[in-house]
N, C-alpha and C positions, 0 to 999 in steps of 0.2 A: 505497498499498499505505499505509494506516495501523490502527497496531496500539493498542486503547485498551484498558490494564491497567488495572482498579478494584484498591482493597484494596492497595495497593500502600507504604504505610504505616501506622505503627500510631501511636496515641496515649499508649496504652498502656506501663507501663514496660518491663514484659515484653516487648511487642512490638518496642520502640526495640530493647532490647537484645539481641533476636535480630538485627535489622537490622544491627546494628551488626557482626555476628559473620558478615555473610554476604560471600562472595567470590562477586562476578557476572559476571566479567570481558566477556561478550557488552555486558552491559547498558553497561557502563565503554566498551569502544571506540565505541559507539554513539555516548554520549555525546560524546564526543570529534571526531565528526563533525558535531554538528548542535547546532546553535544554538536557543534557546526564544523559542516563539512564544505567540500568546494564552496568558495564563492566565486560567482561571475559576472560581468559587467565592467562601467568604466565611469561614465558620467550619464547626465539627462541629454547631450546630445549627440549620443550614440545612435547611428540610424536605427539598429536592433535594439528594443527595449528589451530588457534583462529578462523580462519573462519568457522571451522569445528564444534566447538564448539558450536559458534555461532547461527551456521544452529540447530545443535542438538537441539539448548536450544526451537528456533523458532519450530521447531514439536513438539516439547515436548517429548523427548525422554529423559532417564534416561539411565548414564554409567557415565565412568571417562572417564581421555585421552589416549587414544591409546585402549579403548576398546566401541566406535562407531558403528554400523554395519550399515558401509555403502554400505559393501559386498552383505547382505541379501537383502536390497533395492533395489540396482541395478542387481541382480539376479531376483528379484522378477519384475523390470520394463524388464528385458531379456526375460522375458514368461516363467522362471526356477518355480518350484514349490521348492518354500523353506520349506514348511510345519514349524515344529518344529526344524528343524538341525539348529546348527549351523555354521554358511558359514566364508569363508574367500574369501577377492580376491586377483587372483595371475594374476600379470603380467606382460607380456613376455618384457623383459628388455636385457639394453646394459650394463655394466659394462665396464668402461675405466678404464685399470688398471696401475698402474703407481710405478714407483722406490718405494713409500714407501707410497701408497692409492692408494685407488678405488673408484673411483666417479659411482654412478649413471648418466646416460645419460637420459634426457628427451623423455621418452617412444614415444614420438608422432616422436621425427626425425626417428625413423623405418619403419616409411611409411609401416606397417606389410600386409601386402594382404589378404583377408577370406580365401586364400587356404592353404596358407604359414602357417599364424597362426592353421590350422586344421591338419597340415602334423605334424609341431612339439608338437601342445595340443597332438594327439595320441601317437608321439612318447615316452611323459614321462609318458602318463596316469599309465599304468601299474604300474610305481617305488611306485605310491603313492596308489593306490589301491589295491597291493600285502598288503599294512600295513596297511587297512581298511578303507584308505580313498574315499568319493567319491567326482569325477569329472562333472563337466559340464561345455559344451563350452557357453558365451554367443556372442562374438563379437571378433572381429581380438587381441582387446588390455583387454579382460575381460574374462579371465578365472575363475571358480571358485572351492573351495574346502570347502567340508562339512566333519565334525567330530566331536566330542563331545567335544576333546580338544582346540577345539576355542570358546570355549562358553567365555572364558572369558581372553585369551590371548591377552595380551598388544601387540600391534604392531604398527609400526611410518606410520603414512601418506606417501605417497607418494610425496606427495609439501611438506615434511619437507626433504626428503632425495635429489632427483632431484639436479644436479650439487655437491652435498656434498661426503665425503668420507662416504661406508656405514657401516664401525665398528662399531660406536655408535649408530648404531638405530640398528642392526640385533636384533628379539626376544630373549629374555631371558629366564633362570627357569626351571624345569622342565618339561613344557609342549613343551619346545621348543627344546628339545633337540633331539628328531625323526625330526622333520623337520628342523633343520641345517642339518643333515644326508643327509636326502631325496632331500635336495639343492644342495648340495655337490654334489651325484648322476644325478641330473639332470646336473650342470654344466658338466660334464666329458659326459655325453650324449651329449648335446649340441656343445659340442668343436669336437668332429667330424663328429658331422652329416652334411652330404653333400647339406645340405637345406642350410647352415650358406657358406658354400664354393662360392655357386651359385650366392649368395647375395653379396658377398664379391668383386665376379667377377665383379660383378654389381655396384661397390660404395656404396655399402650399409652396414650398420653395422651390425656385426651379433648379435642373440639374443644366448644370452651366459648367462642368467641368468634369475630367477623368482624372482618378488618381494610381497611378504604378507602381506594384508592392510584388515581394516573393518571390524574385527572381532566379530564375536556373532551374536543369535537370529537378526530375522525380529520385527520391531516395527514400529508400524501404524506410521502415519504423519499426523499433521494438514498440509493438502497439498499445500494450498494456502498462508500460515501463512508468507512465504516470497520468494523473487524474488531472484535470487543469479547473477548476471553479473561478468563473471570471466575473463573478457579481459585484465585487469593488468597481468595475471598470465605465460603469454607466456614470453611475452619481459620480466618482471621482475626476472626468473628464467635462462633465457639466458641472463640474465646482457645485453640487448640492451638499453640503458636508450634510446636513442631519440625515438624507439619505445613505449616506454611503457611512454614518455610522450605525443606521439602523443595519446595512448592509454586515459590518463587521459584527456586531451581536448574532446576526444570524449564523454568521460561519462560524461563532466562537461554540452557539447551542448545538448547531448539525456537524457540519465536517467534523470538526476541529476537536466534539468530541466523541464522534466515530472512531476518530484515528488513535484519541486518549485511549481511550476501551479497546481498542485494539493492541495498543502498546502495554498495557498494563494485561492484557487476556496472554501474552508473549508471542505475536503474532511476529513471522520474522520477515525481515527488511522491510519495516517502519520507517518512511523518509516525510518530512513536509522543507518545502521551497519556500518563502517569502519574497516578493520581489517587488521593490520599490522602482523609482524609476532611475537610478543608478546603478542598483548593485540587486542579484538575488541571490541570499543567501540559503543553499542547505544544509538543515537539521537530521544526523541520525541518530541511534540509539547508543550511548554513552556505553564505552566500553573501558572506563578505567577500572580503577581499585574498585570492591562493593563500599569499603568505607569512605571514598573520595565522591561515588555518586551517593551516599546516601545524605551524607554532607549538603553535595547539589539542591536535592529535594528539601533540605530542612531551612536551608537557606531561599530555597524562590529562585527565581530570573522574572524581572522586571521586562514584561514586554515591548513598551513603548520605548527605552532608550534603543533597544536591537530596530525596533522597527523607523526610529527617526535616524538609524545610518543608514536605512538604506533608499 
């Protein structure tokens, strides 16, 4: 049993204040019975967030930040024959244009229906196919792009960009030049597409851009290696701190309590990974002398300082 919890810590002061107010008894008891294992990550500006790096490590993937092939894995799960092609995930998104910056809104807020998604997909596919790219539709928010230039193209995860200025996260370098031109053409096409006018009349945000991420070739994964619980994601990215606190409490009462019970029953290979914006820290059952483990349990481990360090 390996539980991975992304968005477990927040760098925003309001989030840090919320964290300091939380009472997480099951997490505290778990940490008093576990010891730190491998730590992954660097800072909040890496292309791949720590939880993606931890997930890739648990699956046995190879590849650096921004080059983990989540697109190919997702395409295969959507029933697309990925073969040995290099794939990227194309996500329909809404860019919020301000006076001096462009922010990427959470794609979940688009409430994009399947028929709308297919209409827009069909509208843009010719732009890519004319340049030798292959496109495939997987789901309303999951379109796929295949091309040899995507084999090792570093791209920023959506989880890095939501709510932030897109400028620093756009792909760079020679392989990205053609893509950036195509994305500009896509934006012009979407700006005048009648479907967006219809959406705006209904009070919905327009689909005015695409985001590319997760590029690379398919890699097999150790499927049962880890369970990811992402309930903290949406409230953190939307900076809804009361909802984030409630999600933390539900985690503590549910999956963390279950993991604690499994550890107390002697279930082998119990592990917990907590991931913030900079680091992912794995915890494994303590293996030191019995007296040392008993002292650690008696003293306890405060979760908040540990989470703040992530």
